[in-house]
C-alpha positions, 0 to 999 in steps of 0.5 A: 736201463737202455731204452730203444725207440721203436717208433720209427720202425713202427712208423716205417712198418705202418707206411709200408702197410699203407703203401702196400694197401694203396698199391693193392687198391690201385692194382685192383682198380686197374684190373677192374678197368681192364676187365670192364674194357675187355667186357665192353670190347666183347659186347661190341663184337657181339653187338656187331655180330648180331647186327650183321645177322639182323642185316642178313635176315632182313635181306632174306626177308626182302627176298622171301617177300618178293617171292611171297608177292609173286605167289600171291599174284599167281594165286590171284591170277589162278583164281581169275582163271578158275572163274573164267573156266567155270563161266566157259563150262557153264556157257558150254552146257547152256549152249547145248541145252536149247539144241537138246531141248528142241531135239527132245521136243521133236521126238516127243511130239505126237506126229499129225495129232498135235502141234506146239505153238510156243516153247518158253524156257527159263533157268529151271522151267519150260512152258509149252503151249500147243494144239491137239486133236483130243484129250488123249493126245495131250495125255500121251504127250504128258506121259512122254514128257514125264518119261523123258530124262530132261523133265520132271514134274509135268503139270497141265496148267490149262486145257480148253476147247478151240474151234478152228475154221468154225468146223474143227474142234481142237484142244488148246493146252498149256504145260509147265515142266520142271527141268531135270538137273543135268549131270555134267560129268556124264555128258559126252565130251566132258572128262571126269576129273 
């Protein structure tokens, strides 16, 4: 019988299989390394793009921060101006108040029957001292004060007899009046907003 030795053929086939597997393995490693390189380059490009966007946003933030600071300064200046305007308005009202008070008093005093000796004014109160011929004159004066739009709550604090030159009997009185709250918008020269 003839014997054929198939061992070298099997060994050659095995070597060929090993060579093929090694080349597939090496090819897989090369492809994997190339894939990693491509992915790394892609990530680097993405990172650079994001950095440029961040720098753009930072520059816009700086620009808007300057504008926001300007707006804040303008708002502070506006608040200061509004406070100053409010002070000017209150001073304007207070400037007219004594003139109006004295003008009203001259029209309310009963001529040749009474005289005011002192007038003291506060934030919300007016104190009047005066001399009158009789009680009726004081009562008429109080009625006139209550009818005036400048005063409310007129109270007689003190009323006593006073002798002048040992022959003339007069009535000395003290009144306290509460000021009515003025309507700022109805005053002449003021514009309604």
